[in-house]
Structure formats: structure tokens, C-alpha cells
N, C-alpha and C positions, 0 to 999 in steps of 0.2 A: 217812485216809493219804493224803498229797502228795507228789505230783512233778512239778517245774515244770522246763520245759525254754525252754531261753532261748541268744540268743546268745553269752551272757555264762558260759555253763557250763549244769552241771547240779543241782539241789538238792532236797530233797525229806525226807521223814520218815523214818528205818529200819523197814524192814518192809514187811509188806502182800503184795499179789499184785506182780509184774512189769508194770510201767507205770502202777502206783496208789502205791507208795512208791519211794523209794530202795533198791531189792534188789537183790540179788548180780547178778542179768542184767542191769539196767540200769548197774549199773558197769563190769560187763564192757564192755558195747555200747557205752557212750559214750566208753570208752576206748579200743576197738580203732578208733572211728569218729577218737578225736583222732589216734592212732597214723599212720593214711592221712592225715591231712591235713597232720604234721608232714612225714611222708614227701614230699608232695605240694610243700610250702610249698618244703622246704630243696632239693628236686631228686636228694637222694641216698637210694640204698640203705639204706645204715648210718646210723642217726642216733640221737643220745643225747637222754633224755629226765629232767628233775630231776622228783623226786618229794617232795614236804614236807607235813606234815600238825602240825593242832594236836591238844591233849590230851580232844579228846572222846571218850568213851566207846564208840563206835563206828568212833573213827578207824584202828586195830591191825587192825581188819577189813577194814574199806575199803581200807587200805594195801596189805595184804596182795593183795588182789584185782586191783588196779592196777597193781602191781608185777608180778606175775606177768602180766596180760594185755598190758603192754608189752613183758616178756620172748616171749611168745607171739605177739606179733606182729614177733618178730624187731628189737624195740628194745635197746641198749643203757640201763640204769637208774643213776643213780645216785641212791638213798634216803636223804636226809640227815633221814631221822624226826622226829621234836619237831622244830618248827621255824617258825617266824613266817612270815605271807608275806612281808612284807619281805625276810627272811633266805633263801625258798625263791628270789624274785627275782634276788638278788644273786649267788647259786648257780648259775642258769642261764648269766649271762654269767663268771662266774668257770670253770665247767666248758667253755663255749664248748660250750655243748647246743643242740638244735635246738629245745628248748620246755622244759615245765616242767608240774607238774600239783599245784596247793594242795587238799590235803583240809582244807578249814574250811566252816561254813555263815557265817563271822563273828558277828555278833550276834545269831543264831537261839537258840531255845532248843535244849538236850541230845540231846534226838530229832533232830533235823534234823544233816545233813551235806551236803556238795556236790564237786563236779568244780570246783575254778576253773581255767582254763584260761589259759597263756602263752605267747607267740613266744619266738623265739629272742633275743628282747631284755629276756625277761625281763617284760614287759608283756602286760596284756589285751589280748583278741582284737579287732579290730574287727569291726562288725555282720556285712562280709560274708565274715569268715574263720568267725566263730559261726557265720551261716547254712549257710555250707561242712560244718559236720560235722555240724550236724542233718542235713542232707541224706542225709549218708553213714551216719549213725546210722538214719534210719528206712528207706531202703534195705538197710539188713546188708550192706553194700557193702566188706567186709573180709574179707583171705587171711591165715591165720595162716601162721607161718613150719614150714618141717619141722624135725625135729629135730638136725639139724647147722646150722642158721641162726639158732636159739634166741639172743636176747638175753643179755649177760651184767650180771648184778647188783652193783653195786659198794652199799658204805654208807661213809658218810661224815657228821660232824659239824659244820654251819658256823656253829654258834653263835658260836664267838671270832672268825670270818673277818669275820661281820657286825660284831659290837663294833669290831673292829680298823678296819674299813673307817669305821666312824664316827669312832672318832679321828683318824684320818688327814685328816677335814674341816678345811682351811683355818679355817674360823670356828668349828670347837668347840675353846676355850681349856682342855684339862684342866688348865692350871697354875691360871688366875682360880679354877676352880671349887674345885682343891684350898684355896687359899687362903679363900677363902670356908667353909670347914669346915661345909657345909650337911649336915643331917638331913633325910632325905626318909622320905615310906611309899609303898607301892606297892600298888594293888589289881590283881591281874591275874586275878581270878575264877577260880580255879584252873583255867589253861589255860596254854599255852606262854608265855605273859608271865613265869610265875614262875621260868624258867629263864633267858630272856634280858634282863630288867630289870634282876634284882640282879648278872648276870655286868655289863652293862656300867655298873651302879655302883660294882661292884668296883675295873674298869678307871679309874674316873675319880678311886679313890682316896676315896670316900664310905664313911666307914666305918660311920654310923649307918644303918641302913636300917631301918627298921618293916615286916617283912611280913607284909601282909593278903591274903589266899586265893591264897598262891604256891604249893600242891600241885598239880602236874599232871596231876591226876586224872579231870580233867571231870565232876566233881561240882560244876555252877558254883554258886557261895554265893549268889548273887543274879542277879536277872535280868541275862541279860550286857549287853545294850547299854549303855553307860557314860553314859546320863540320869542327871537330878539326882534322879527319884523313885526309881531304882534304887540309890541311892548314900548315901540316908540314914544308914545305920548307918557306912560308910566315913568317912562326913564326921566322925560323931562320935567316931571311933575317931584319926584325923587331928587333931582339936582336942583331943583329949588326950592326944597323944603326944608335943607340946613339938616337932614337926618344922618346917620351914622351907617345905617344900611337898609334897603331894600327889600322888601321878600313879594314873591308871585306865586298864587298857588295855582294848579287848574280848578276846575269844578268842586270835585270829590279829594282834595285835598290830599294826592298821595305824592302831588308831586312837587318839589319846592327850587325856584329858581332865585338868585338872588342878584342883586343890584348894588353895587357900589356908591358910595357917597356924593361922588362926581355924576353919577347916572350913566356910566359904563356898565356894561358887562361884565357878571363874576363868570359867567357863563355856564351854563346848567351843569354842563359835563364834570365843572370842578364844584358843584355841590358835596357831591358824592367823595370827591379828591380831597377836600379843605376838613369835612367832618370824619373822613377816615384818619387822616393826618392826625388831629386830634386825640381819637381811640387809640389808636396806634401807638401814641405817645402815653397814656394811660395805662393799656391792657394789649401788650403784645400779642399778636396771632394772625391767622390767614384772613383774605381777603378776596370778594368773588365780585364782578360786575359780566355782563353779559358781552358776547364777541363785537358788537360793535359798539362798545364803550369806550373812552379816551382811555390810552397807552398810559397818561399821567397815573393812576391809578396804581397801577405796577411798578411805577417808577417810586410811588411814595411808598410804596408797601413794602420795595428790596431796599430804599433808604433806612428803615426801620427793623431791616435784618427778617424780612418776614416773606411767606409763600403768598404768591398772587396767583389765582384759578379763574380760568373765563369760562361761562356755560353759556348755552343757546338761548338765544333772546326770548323773552317771557318771563314774569314774574315766578311762576311755578317752577322754573329750572334753575330760577337763580337760588331761590328756598333751599331746593333740592341738592344745591353744589354748596350751599353754605353748611348746609347738614354732612353732607359727605366729608367735607375739608375741614368741618369743627372751625369756621371762621369766626371772626367777632365783629364784621360788619361784611356789607355788600350791597350790593342795587344799581342801577341801572343809568346810564349816561344822559337820561330825558328827565334828571332831578330826582330819581327814587332813593330815598335812604331805606335801608334793610337793617335793622339793627335789633339782632337776636336777643339782647339782654332785655330789651323790651317785647319786642312780635315779632312776627317772622312775614311783615307785610312793609311794603312802601309806606313811610309816614311825612308828611311835612311838618308836624308839629314835634315830632321828636328829632328831627334835621334841623329843625329851625333854635330849637333848646339847645343842643350839641352844638352849633356851631355858633350862636353869641357867647355859650362858655367858652369858646376856641379864641373867637375875638377879643371876649376878656382879658384873658389870661395872655393871648398875644400882645398886646398894647400897642396894636397896630391901628392904622387906619384900615377899611376893607380891600380898598383898591391897593394896599400896599401888601397885605397879608396874598392878593392875588396873587403878586409880582413873586414871591417865594415859591410858585409852583411849576414846572414844566410847561411851554406853551405850545401846545399843538394846537391845531385846527385842524375841523370835520367838513368833509364835502357830503352832504346828501343826496342822493341821484335816485333816478329810475328807470326804467326801459319799459317801454307799453308793446306788449307783444299781440300775436292773434292767436287764438285757441286753438291751431292745430301746430304749434312751435313747441317742438318738446323742450321746456325747460331744465330738465334736471341732465339730459344730455349735452346740452351748451355749458351747464357749469362742469361737469364732469371734462370735457375736452379744456376750460379754464386752468383747473384744477392741474392737468398732465399739461401744458404750456407751462405752468410755472411750477414744475414740480420739483425744482433744482432748490426753491425756496421752502421755509418750513410753513408747512398746509396745516387747516385746522378743517374736519367737513364733518363738526359733529350738529351744524346748523349752518346748509349753505358749503359757501367754500371760503375760508378765510386766508390771505397770504401776506405773510407778513415779511416786509424786508426790514432792512437792517435799522433803518430812519423813516419809516411808514407802514401803511397796510393796509388793505382796500377788503372788505366782505359785501360778499355775494349771496344773495338768497331771496327765494323765491316769494312771491304772497301767497297766504294759502285761499285769500278770498275775491283775487282778481289777476289777471294774464301780466304780471310784469315780474321782473327782476328786480329790487332794490339793490344799489350800491352807494355801499359807504365806504370814503378815502381818507384817511387821515395822515399829515405831516406837518414838519414845523412850519408852513405859512399857507395862509390860505391857497395861493395859486399853485402850489406843489401838491396841495391835496385835490383841487381841480384838474390838473392835468393827469395825475395818476388814476383819477375817474374818469375820466374823457379817455385814457388809453384804452381800458378795460372795455369802454363801451363800444369804442372804434373795433377793437376784435371781436367783441358780440354781434356786433352790425354785419361783420363780414361773413361770422360762422352763420348767420341768418341767410 
């Protein structure tokens, strides 16, 4: 059993002893701590919290505990049931709520679940806020409400609100999409994407939708992280379905992966690149991605005469950099689109609608559009270490070794070469160093990563 307590929330495997897995007692404890924080943060006695969940098998059980606990803490609750992560984020602001809790373990396997915590802006908490909740939980410093002060529970469905929110965006051209007469496929890995994505396509008047794994029952049809090795069967279905484009989402629908009409991968790194290209062509401005994302976004941004900035890994860091640089779009190379004109959270529905508009206006096939972008390849690796090894010292030695190159150290160490880069960062939860390298071919990227790995092993 595994339980991971971090500033971004609590996640773990269902079952086991309290404190060892994500047990009912742990759910109640951390929900109570969040309620205390939300009341402190709002400065109000009576607060409102939105709760949404993905379609995991444990979701209904965990949601029951969270909703009841919030009520027991005297909080009013808007329970939106099965809902994507971005739907829940939007619901927080629509409800003028004081916060929100999303019950999802994102791309983790079905035995996992998590409490992801939002502030009153529908955005993930920063490090200081997350640390405060952990402090409250550790001290069990919470007081439950008396019977006359229990919070009220309201149930609402926000999927249609989210879909209409997407259609109302200025750069989403529903008419152009309709005229293109697209046929699309979607793989929702049997989670809430099976509800939300078809609803979006219906609203866009796309008549031919091939649904793959769209039954929201939590029985994930394949490993839920939407990366190429997990999508071989999906790609074959798309290739043989005579559709114009295929979309794949993760269980909570904040990541969007595109598959070309011929079954080849558009590449998850290029979801953000393509959508940004379209946005920049209509609304010039800055862009942001994290340090481990493809250089292709920088290239496309500079093609439009705009400025690109890199943020530390993590959605909250990307959002902070978007605000700092007044960027018109940002995100992460895992298929996460953050479009501030909509809201400051990764949103696969927004990404799909913007991409379909881009594809319609381009007049190209999906595979042809992909070929218009710089071709980079990323090799993702890690080195497992023993607990007694000083990871920070190793990173400092690598930084010194490559001091003649461009170094960025806001999150680990990133070394930018003329035609490639490598990013090293330590895990916050386990003794490993993650090593991502990008170059013009996979062979070059793998060689660069191996070069760094060999140097680290010598240091060890």
C-alpha cells in the first residue's frame, strides 16, 4: 500500500492500514484539514466547496467520505459528481466557491485515487498553502460542526456548462469545424472523458464520432497514461476507422493526445505546439511551458515574433509564469493545454476545440499539419539511487561540468546546447533523478541522456 502526502494533495492506493494506503480515515483527515484551511483562507465562517470526481472504481466511496466530511465541518458542498478536472475548476468559479476538491489520481492505475485541492480561483494550491494543510492534518487541528451548523449538500451537473464555456471562446470556430465535416475518434480510457468529449463533439455538430473505451466505469482498458506505448491498439482502431483525427485523454481529461488519421502519433509534445501556433496566429503574445517540454514551442513562438518562457515542472508553476509574463497560452509537454482566455488549468476540451478549429482552417490532413512543425525527439530516463546519496550535490557537479553551456536551475538543472537539451531533476517522492533529453533524432537524444547517466554513475 502507498500513501503520498504532498503540497499538491494526497494520493495513494485504496485499502490497507490508515497512514499506509488511502484509507477512509486518511480521506476524512485530509478533507477536514482542507476545510480548516479553506475557512482560514476565505476569512469567512460559512464557506462553499465544489467536489468532482473521475470514474475510478473507488470514486463513489471516496466522494461519499469527502462530501460528508465537508458537511461535518460545516461547509456547504456542491457535489458535481462525475466531472473532469477542468470541469471542476470551472465550477469553482461559476459557483463563486471558496475552493474545490477533485477526486482523481490522474494517469495512475485504477488502484490509485487522490484528493487534488483547489483554491477559490479554481487553481491548484501553491507550496505554502499545501504545506499549511499538511500541518493542520498532522496536528489533527480541526473542530467538527454541531448539529445545527452542518453544511448543506447540493448536487449539480456541470458538463454542459463546461462545453458551452468552450464554445463561447472567441478562437473556437464552430462554424468552420462544422463545414469541415470532420469524423473523429476518441479514447477516454473508460473514465469521465467518455461523457465530456462526446458532449463536446455533439455541441460542435460533429456527427461521426468513433467512441473507444468511452464507458465511464473505471475499468481502464489500457494503462491510463496516454503515451505511445499504451496506445498501440487505439492507433490501429483509428487507422482503420476512416476518421480525420483521433483524440486520447487521461482519466481526468486534463491531458490531450492526438493521433493522425493514418494511425501515426501526432506526439503528445506537439498538442501544445499546434494549438499555440493557431492561438498566436490570431492573438500575438507570449507563451510558457515547463523545462521538460519540447523546444518546438519556443521555435513556433519565435516564428510569430513573440517571446517564450520556461517554468519549473508542475501546473502551478506554469500558471504562475503565465501570469508573470502575461502569456496568451501555455502548458506542459504531456498534452496539457492551459489557455488563460478560458481558465488557468489544463483542459483537454479546450485543447480539442482549438485544435479542430486549427485543422479546419488549415485545410490539411492531420498528418500533414504535424509535418509543418520542427521535428524533435525526447528520451525520458531515470536513475534510481540509494537514500544515502546526495542528489543535490550530484546536480551541482553536473552544473559545474557544463558551465560553458546555457544553464537553467530553477528546477533541477537544464543544459541547453545549440541543437539539443538535457534536463535533470530529482523526484520529491523517491530517490531518483529524472533525465530528459531532446534532440533532432531519438538516437541523438538517447545518446545525450546516456552521456549524462554515465557521468552521474562515475560521480556516485
